[in-house]
N, C-alpha and C positions, 0 to 999 in steps of 0.2 A: 504494500500500500504506500502511495506517495504521501509523505507527511509534510512536504514542503509547503509553506504558506507564508503569509505576511510579507516581509521584505525579500524572502527567497522565492516567492511565487513566480511562476512563468515557465515557459518551455523554450525560451531563447535567451542564452546567457548574455548576448550583446545588448538585448533590451533591458535585462536586469541591470547591467552595468550602466546604461544610460540613466535609468531611474535613480540609481545610487549617486551618480555624478550630479544629476539635477538637484537632489537633496543636498549634497555637499556644497553646491554652488550658492545655496541660500544661507549656509552657516559658516563656511570656511572664510577666514579673513583675507586670504590671498591664495591665488593659484590652486583652486580645487582640482585642476586637471594635471597637477604635478605627479610624475611617476619616477620611481627609482629604477633606472634601466641598468640591467646587469648583462655584461658581455664577458668573453674571454679573449685573451690575445693569442698569438701564434704558439706560445709556449704553454698555453692552458692556464695562465695566471688570470684570476677573475678581476673584473673592474666594474665599478658602479658609479653612476652619477644621476642627478636629477635633470629630467627634460620635461617638456610640456606636451601632453597628449592633445592632438588637435582634431582628430576625427575618430569616431567609432562607426565602422562600416557594418555591413551585413555579416561579414566574416573576417574582420580584421581591425587592427588598431594602428593609426598612422601618426607619426611625428616627423619633424623636419630638422635638418642639420646640414653642416658643411661636410661634403663627401671626402674631404681631405683630413678630417678630424680623426683623433684616435678611435673614437667610438665607431665611426664609419668604416675605418680600416678593419676593425675587429668584426663588425657586422658582415662586411663583404667576405671576410675570410671564413667565418664560422657558419654563416647563414642561419643562425639560430640565436635566440636571446630570451631573456625573462625580464619581467618588471613587476613591481608592486605599487599599488595606489593605497595610501593610508590616510584616513580621515579621522583625526583625533577627536573632532567635535562629534562625529557620528559613532565613534568607537567601532569602526568597520575597516576592512581592507579587502582588496582583490589582488590575487596573485595570478600571473599569466606566464606560461612558457610556450614557445612556439617557433615557427619557421619565419625567416625574414626574406623580404624582397624589396627592391627599390621601387619607389613611386616617383618617376622622373619625367612625367608627361604633362598633359594639360591640367591635371589636378594639382600638381606642384606649382605650375605657373599661376593658377588661380589663387592658391593660398599665398604665394609670394606677393602677388599684386594687392592682396588684402591687407598686408602689413603696413604699419606707418612708414613713411619715406625714410626716416632715420634708421629704422631697422633694416630696410632694404639696402641702404648704402652700407650699413654695418656688415651685412653679409658679404659684400664685395671686399670690404677693407680688412676684415679680421682673418689673420692666418691661424685659424682655430687649432688649438692644442700644440702650436709651435711657438718657439721663443720670440718675444718682441723686445726691442731695446729699452723701451720706456713707455709710460702712459702718454707722454707728449708725442712720441713717434707714432703711436697708434692713432691719436687724435689728428695728427698731421695727415696720416693716410686717409682717414675719414674725410677730411676737408678736401684733399686732392681728388678722391673718388667722387665726391659730391659735385665738384666743379666739372669733372670729366663726364659724368653720367647724366646729369641734369635731373629734372623733376619726375621722370618716369622710367627708371632703369629696368632693363629686362632681368629675369632671373639668371644668376650666375650659373655657368655650366657645371660648377663644382658644388652646387647647393641644391638640395631637394629633399624628398621624403623617403621614409622607410615604413613598410607595412609589416606588422607582426601578425601572422595568422596562427591562432593558438591551437595547440594540441591539448593543453590543459588550462582551465580557468577555475580558480578556487575562490569562493566567497566566504568571508569570515566575519562574524559579528560577536562582539563581546557578550558574555553571559555571566549571570550571577555565580559567585563562588568559583570563578574561573572555568565553569562548564560552558565554554564558548560553543557557538554553532558554526559548523564548517560543512560546506558542500563543494565537492570537486566534480567538475564537468571534464571528461577526458575522452579522447578518441585516438585510435591508432594511426590514422592518417587524415589528411584534410578532406578526403572523399567520404569519410565515415561519419555517421551521426555520433553525437555526444552520448556517453553514458554518465549518469549522475549517481554519486555515492555520498552518503553522509559520513564524515570523518569524526573520530574522537577528538576532543579538544586538546 
């Protein structure tokens, strides 16, 4: 018998994620769409950083970054990643593990065009994850690129999106006496339907 109800109710984990994110947006003081993105480098050393989740699709989660950054190199090499969204105000979290692909077409163009001009220029000017001489040197490069590119810059060829298509999604909610509620949706491949299991806290 399916006992899932309340905040866990539904047959689509992406829709449940949207509902939780909508609730968090009303309570979190900043960046309710922040995720801790975990990757591994070529030697298997783990790495993690905060990025902003920008789209929840029918079968994937999309964020954007510089393709020359450390995270992008790791994503391109491993083609898999994990992330966690944690909302302290809601006492909930969502964990995702899955396969990675680039989003480097019209969807990335549209998102880039929606950003403030300063952020679009910054994407051109920042050598992300690589050394810079000083803050002043970085600001000088921003000024140079601003003058060169004008008010409507195109998306840089080295900047775009990544999509994580999950093999596992786990929903966690705080419970009394540390008897937390956890449900894991998992599938063997992207072509398979999800199975749902309740996990012990």
